[in-house]
Structure formats: C-alpha cells, structure tokens
N, C-alpha and C positions, 0 to 999 in steps of 0.2 A: 755912830760907831756900834759894832756888834762884836761880842766875844763868844766863846763856846758856852759860857754860862748864861748868856743873854743874847741870843742871836735873832736877827730879823731874817726870816726866810722870804726871799723874793724870788719868790721863786728861787841885608838888603843890599841893596846897591849902595856904593859909597856916597852918591849924591843924596840918597834917602836918609843916610845916617845923620848928616848935618841937620836935616829937617826934623828928624826924630828928637835929637838932643835939644834943638831950639824949642820945640813944643814942651818938652819936660821942664826946661829952664823957665819957660813962661808960666807953666801950670803949677809948679811945685813951690815956688817961692812965696815969701811973705805970709805964711800961715802960722798961726799961733802954735808954738811948740816944735816947729820944724827947724832943723839946722842949728839949734842952739849949741854953742861951744861948751865943752866940758870944763869945769873949774879945775884949778891946778892940783889940789891935793885934799885928802880927807883928814879930818881930825880923829881923835880917839873914838872907837866904837862904844856906844852905850848899851850894846846887847848884853843882857844878863842871863847866863845859862847856869848859874850857881844853884838854882832851885830844881824843882821837879818838872818845870814846864819850859817851853821855848815859844816866844811870840813870833808869829808869821803874819804878814799883811796880805789881805785880799783886796784888790783894787779893780772894780768893775763898774761899768755904767749901769746903774739900777734905775736911772731916769734918763729921759731924752731919747733921741732917735735910735741909738744903739742898744737900748734896753731890750728890744725885741730879741736880740741875740745874746747879750752879755749876762742877763739874769741867770740863764742856764749854766753858763761858765762859772758864775759865782756859786751856784748851788752844788755843782759837782765838785768844786774845791772843798766845800763843806763836807760832802760825802767822803772824799778821799781822806780828809783830816780825821773824820770820825773812824774810818777803817784803820788808819795808821795808829790812832790812839788805842783802839780796841786790841791791836796787835802789840802794844807795848810802847808805842811812840817812836821817836827818833833818838838813838843813843840813850834809850831809857827815859826820855823826857816827853811828856804829853804836849801836843800842839795846843796853844791858846791863840786863836786867830782873831785878828782885828779887821773887820769889814769896813771898807770905805767906798763911797759912791763917786766915780769919776764924772758922772752926769753928762756924758757925751760932750765934754768941754775940755780941750787940751790943757789950758792953764790950770784947770782944776786937777787934772791928773798929776801935773808937776807939783802943785801945792800939796796934794794928799800924799804923794810919794815922799816929799820932804818931811811931812808930819809923821808918817809911819816910821821913817828911819831915825829921826832926831828926837821925837817926843814919845812915840810908842816903843821905840827901840826894838823893832822887829829884826829878825835875823835874815829875812828875805821877803820879797814882795812877789805876788803872783797875780797876773791879770792883764788888762788891756785887750783891745781888739784891733782898732784901726792903727795904721802905721803912724798917724799923727799922734795918737795917744802914746805909742811906744817911744816916738821921738821926743815927746814932752818929758817922759820919765828918764830917758837915757842920760842926759847931763846931770840929773839929780843923783842917780845911783852911782855914776862915775865920780861925782864930786865927793860923795860920802862913802865911797867904796862899799856900796851895798850890792845886793843881788836882785835881779828882776827876771822872773820866768814868764816868757811871752808865749801864748798858746795858739796863735792863729797864723795861717798862711800869709805870706807877705811878699813884697817885691824883691827881696834879696838885697845885695849890694851893701851889706852891713855885717859887722861882727864887733862885739864889745866884750872885754873881760868881765864886765858886770852884768851881761845879759845872756840867758840861755833860751834858745829858740826851739820850742817843741812842735810848732806848726811847720808847714812846708815852706821851703824857700823855692825860688823860681824854677829850678830844674827838677823839682819834685811835684809840681802842680801845673804851672803854665806850659812848660815844654811838653809834658805828657798830653795835656789837652790839645796842643797843636799837632802832636804826632797822631792823635786820634782823628782830628779833623782831616789831616792829610790822608789817613787810611780810608776815610769816607769819601775821598775824591773832591773835597771842598776846594773851590777855586775863587770864590768871592766871599769876603768876610767883613762884617761891620762891627765896630768896637763901640760899646756903650758903657760908660763908667761914671762913678761919682767923682766930683772934682776935688781930689786931694792926692797926696803923694803916691799911694799904692796904685790906683788905676792909671795915673799918668805914667809912672815908671814901668809898670807891668805892660802897658800898651806900647811903650817905646820898644821894649824887648820883643813883644809879639810881632811888631812890624819888621824888626830885623830878621827874626826867624821865619816869618811869612815869606820874605823875599827869598830866603834859602829854599823854602818848600815850594815856591811857585804859586803861592796864594796871594791874590790881590786884595788889598784893604780898600774897600769901596766907600768908607765913611767912618767918622770918629766923632762921637758926641759925649758931652759931660753935663751933669747937673749937680749943683751943690748938694752935699750930704744931707742937709736939713730941708731940702726941697723935694716935693713929690710929683710935680707936674712935668711929664715927659711928652706932652702932646706934640709940640713942634719938632722935637728930636725924632720921635717915632715916625712922623711924616717923612722925614729924610730917609729913614730906613726903608719905608715903603717904596720911595722913589728909586733908591739904590738897588733894590732887588738882590740882596745877598743870598748866598746859599745857607749861611749860618750867621748868628749874632753871638759875639763873645761878650759876656756880661761881667764887668768888674764893678758893678754897683754894690753898695753896702747898706745894711740897715733897712729901715722902713721905706726908704726911697725905692726899694724894689717893688713895693706894692703899687706905687704910682706908675712905675715902668710897665709892670704886667698889665695894669688896667689900660694904659694907653696902647699897648701892644694889641690887645684883643679888641679894643674899641676901633682900631685902625683896620681890623679884618685879618690880621696876621694869625697864623696858626702853626702848631708844631709840625704838622705833616709837610708843610712847604717852606717854612722859615723858622727852623728850630733855634733854640737858645742853648748855649752852654755857659754855665755860671760857675763862679769860684767863691760864692758866698751864700748861695741858697742850699741849705741842707735839710735834713728830715724835719727839723722844728719849724724852719721858715716856710717850707713848701705849702703846708695847709693854711698858713697865715697870709697868703698872697691875695686872698679875696676872689680868686678865680682858679678853676682847675688847671693845673700845670702838667698834666699827664703828657708824656712824650718828649719833654725837654730833658736836658742833660746837665750834669755837674761833674766837675773834676775835684776829687778829694783823695785823701790817703786812707780814710776810714769811712765805711758805711755800716749802718746797723745790720744790713743783710750780709756782711762779710763773714765768711766761714773760717774761723780760727778757733783753736782750742780754748782761748781765754775770753772770747767775745760773749758767749752765752751767760756766763756768770756776771759779767759787767752789765749786760742788759737787764738781767734779773735784779741785781742790786739797785740799779738806777730806777727801775720801775717801782720798786718798793720804798724808795727814799721819800721822805716828806716833801711835798710841793714839787715833786718831779714833773717834768714836762711829759713824761711817758715814752719819749723816744730819745735815742742816742744820736749823736752827730759828731762830725770830725772835730770842730773846735773844742767841744766839751770833752771829747776823748783825749785831745792833746793837752787840755788843762789837767785832766786826771793824771796823765803821764807826768806832767811837770812836778807835781807834788811828790810822786814816787821817785822820780829822777833825783829830786833834791835829797830825799831820804837816802838814796843809794850813794850820792856824792858825799854827804856828811858822814855816813858810816864808813865809806872808803877812806875819808880823810881822818876819821876819828875826832872830828872837831867841827864846830859851826863857824870857825874863822874863815872869812872869805878867801884869803890868800891860800890857805891850806886846802880849801875846797877846790879852788882852781888848779892847784898843784896836783891834787888827786885825779882831776879830770884829764890832765895831760899824761899822768904816769901809768894809768892802767885802764883797760876797757871797762866802761860803765854801761850796763845794759838793763833793760826792763822788759819783762814779758807783758807787753801791752795788748789791749784788745785788737789792735791792727797787726800784731805779730811782735816778735822780739826786736826792739829798737836798740841801736848802739849809738852812744854819744861820740861825736868827734870833739876831742878835748882841745883842739886848736881853734876851731871856729864856733864851738858851742852850739852846733846844730846836731840833729839826729838823723840817722838813716830812716827812710820811709818808703813804702810801696806806693805806686801810682795806680789809681783806679778811675774809670769813667762810669758813672751810673746814669741810667735813664729812669725818670720818674714814672711810677706806675699809678694805677687808680687809687691805691691805698696811701699815696704820698711817701712810699718807700722807694728805694732805688734798686733797680735790677742792674747788676754789674755787667757791662757790655764790652769792656776793654780793660786790660791790666798790663802793667809794666813787666810782669813775670818775675821780677826780683826786686829786692830793696834797692832804692836809689841813694847813693852816697850824696850828702849835701855839698853843693858847690855854689855858695851864695854869690860869689863874684863871677860865676860862669867862665872861669879860666880854662875849662876843658872844652870850650865850644869855639870852633874856628870862625864862625859867623859873627862873633861878638868881639870886635877889635878892642885892644887895650885902651886906645885913645878915647873911644866911645864909653868904655867902662868908667874911665876916670872922670869924664864929664858928667855921666849920669850919677855917679857916686856923689860928686860935688853938688849937683842940682837937687838930689834927693835929701841932702842934709846929713 
C-alpha cells in the first residue's frame, strides 16, 4: 500500500449473427471475475470526510503481463492528484491516495477493491485496464455502493450506476476504425485478439459491421492474455492474405505477436495492422520497429488542442514519467478531474448525490483531447475519434479523424446493423 506521504513510484447477415453470438458465448464464459452478479444492497459507508483529507483508491496492475501499460496509468493518477492538491483539493480537502496492485489477476482486483472500500474507506476507486479487471470490480462497487472510474477503451454493452467510463466505448473507437478501413478500400480483414471478454465481444461487433461495409473477415485467432507465442496463428494470417489485420491483443502478448508477424515475413507496406491497445508507450516496447502500422484512439500525443501542450510538459517533468503521453493515461487523468467536477457539482462526496449531480447538469472537463462532456445517464463521455499511423519516432501521425466529438452509445442502439436480439445475447454473454 502507498499513500501520498509514502508512495511507491512504479513508474452482417442474419445467419452470421448467430455464429457471432455463439463464438462470444463460447469465448467469454467461465473466466474469473466475469459475469458475477451484484449483491443486493450496501451497508453504511465508512468514508470519513470530516477532516482535511479524502481517501481515494488507485487500483492498477503494477506486476504481471499488464504492468507494461498500467504502471503509467497509476503514475498519471498520482500526477493528477498532486495537481489537484496543489490547487486546493476537492471541496477544500486534499487527496490521500491508497495505491493497490491488481497484479494482472482478476480475483485480486475484486479483493483489493473490497479492501479499498471497506477497510481503507476510500470515496472512489480509479484504475483497471482489461474488461476482465473491470468486471471483477463491478459487483464489488455495486455491493458496497462505491464508485469506480475506468479509464480504458472497451467493448461497450455495459452501464452501471457505480462506474464512470472515461475511455472509449465501441462507437467511439471500433466503429471509427472500421470506417477508416472502409475508406481505405479494405475488402479482406483478419482478426487477432487476446482470449478474454473485450476482444471476443469487440470482434463479434466488428463482424456485424464488416458485413454492413462489405468487408470479408478471412480469419479470427486468439491467444490467452498471459501467452506470447503467436507463431501458428500468424501462419494462418499469411495463408489468408488479408488487406489488413485488426489487432485486439492486450498487454505484453503484443510483443510476441509482433515478433511472429515479422518472423513470418509480413510487413506494414503489404499487410498493415490496426491496433486498439498499442499507443505511444507500447510502440517502442514491441522489440521491433512498427513504423507504418496504425492505431485507433481518441487521444494522441501529436494531437493539436489548446490543452495538450501543458499536459505533455507536466507529464514529461513528473517523477518516473514514461516521457510520452497516451490515450489510456490521458483518460485516467480525465477520470480524477471528472470526479472532482462531479463532487463539486454535488457539493458532497456521497455517491448518490454525485450520481444525481451527473444527471441534473452538464459536467465537462477541458481535457487534452478537447472538452469532454459526461452523459449522466450512461456514465460515459463524449470523445473524438482519430486514426494514427506510427512514424519512425514511435509517435503517431493522425491520418483520419471523426471531425466531431462522438456521443457515447455503449449499447449501439443507434446502429441499424446491430439487432436488439443480438445485443441482448452479447450483453448476457459478456457478463
């Protein structure tokens, strides 16, 4: 455990729809932390705001396969807390944060969330990365009526009164990526993902939208999150000869995928990859030059907004900074400031009052990606869509943009190619 006084710096067609749902049902079940039912009711809160401080919990994987990405999210939460404290805190109370390690283990995320809420008595928890980590925390915060701020793009099909989502939902990242591929004339697409709920569900949605766009899915392969050997799967990619590869791999497994990709003789000029988890920090860690490949995000370090230069400068100067900014860490930064805005709008740290404030008035934040607005009903935020191409400096040249902020539609109710019956089955299968 670490506090502000003693912290450890760690750094389609109808027939295809049934097949899609069956694959997700087969791929998403029986994983630790997925689909746990919420308990009935919460006991009295032990949060104490009578003094000059308020406790907040930071829950990130500082060890295990996801540490390659989550250490930076942890560190930027520290930076945001320090900034807020320097500005007077939240309702005049300084943040005292308690750092816990989820250890890339979903039961550990659930256990630590329970500890933070019932023993450390934090007013809110910030963190997580994989959907499995979020789904492990979800029943815990619902049981204890706590708040969890989740900073990473995910598969959508979820909304909880106890979770605020500051990363992209499907229509803010996956759909823009597919629109970009369609604009490039892509006709053959291969799907490569880690074997857990986000890639399985995201790829089910991709297949439905691909049918609408006239894009053929020529293969689909998964490897467990803690495995790095992609040799046999990449051999199938070579045989399928896709125009593009859609990468929903997470964590250090990307390193093994990129190695197998180049070992097989593939290259960006002929078989490019578009990723939704490789950002500025991960690109140079791939063990191979990845120039020419693409990523779909809502924020890039290269983004030209009035607020981004100061964010970049502050981050580069922060102790143990990775030196580069990225979408997930920017969304984590947003999460703490969004919480501050919510509490101040409510005039209280009480969860029910915070949620009431979210519903009663527009809550905005001038984020590095631009001014985001909270949807008080589904607890997601508006976001721009961007596609970046990796350059020789492992930065991203923005080659496509949505042109406007995209309102969050986590259940894709505004898309005629996503039938309600399919939505219901995918929601159930994703837990």
